[in-house]
N, C-alpha and C positions, 0 to 999 in steps of 0.2 A: 713358768709361764711363757717365757719369751720363747724357748724352742717349741712349744705348742702352738704359739702364734705364729711362727715363720712356718710351722707345717701347715696350718690352715690358709696362710697368704699364698703359698707355693703349690697347693693342691690342684692338679690339673683336672682331676674328674669331677670337681664340684664347682667348676668355673670360679676358681680362686675365691674362696669363702673369706673376704675381705672384712665382712661383719664381725665374724668371730675372731679373726686374727686381730681386729682392732680392740675389740673387748679384752683379750689376752695380753696384747701389747700394753693396754691401760693398766691392768693389773700390776704387770711388771714395771711398768715406767713409774707408777706411784710408789713403789718400794725402791726407786733409785737405780734401775736398770738402764744403763745408760744406751745400749744398743736398742732397747725396748722404746726409749724415748725418741731416739733418731727415726726408727722404724714407724712408730705412731705418727711421728710429725710427717712422714713421707706420705701416710695414709690421707693425713688431713690434707696436705698439698693437693694431693690428687682427687680427693672426694671420693676415695675408694673404700666402701663398706661403712663410712662415716661422712658426715655432711663435709664438704668442702669448707675449710677455715684456715687461710694461711697466716693469720696471727696466730691462731694456736698452734700451727706448724713452727713458726719461729720460735715461740716460747719453748718447744719441746727441742728444737735444735740448739737453741740457747743453754738449755738445761745439759744436753748432752755434750756441747762444745765447752762449757764451762769445766767439765770433767775430763777433757782431753780428748775426746772421739773426734779423730782426724776427718773422718766422713762429715760429722755435723760441722766441723768447722768450716770445711770447704763449702758445703751447701749453705750454711748461714753466711759465708762470704759472697755467695751469689746473690741470696736474698737482699743483701745490703748493697751489691753493686747494681742489681736492677732495681732497689726499691720495692721488692715484693715482701709485703706485710710489716716492713719497717720503713723509715725514711731513708732515701737512697743517701749512702756515705760510703765514697769510693775508698776513703782513707781507712775506715774501718774493715772494708771488703778486703783490702791489700794485707792489713794486720791479721786477718783471719786465714787468708790464703797463705800467708807466711807460716803462720802456726801449723796448718795442715801440711805444708810441704816439709817443714822441720820433723816431721813424724812419718814421712815417706808417702804422703798421699800425692801420687803422680798427676793427678788431674789438676793440683793446684799450681 
């Protein structure tokens, strides 16, 4: 499901079918696929193919971050740093940046 979701999200000939990608990511995320959780969170954050919902995005980032996905730890850190979808908490943001950096995330 995840790979098919990526295919739909990245299709150039169909104006990035984000709606179908969101459906497929949802299926994979509900089965615990951490990259699907992260990608679905990104779609929720941007309102692409699905109604924009930053709190749902943060929830999905938290699921993926708790399983060790560095990209999710970094983006969740940004949410905490800026207070997007969560109460602003710079200490929590720094913790998440450290987790992401320890796994080689160069943005952190």
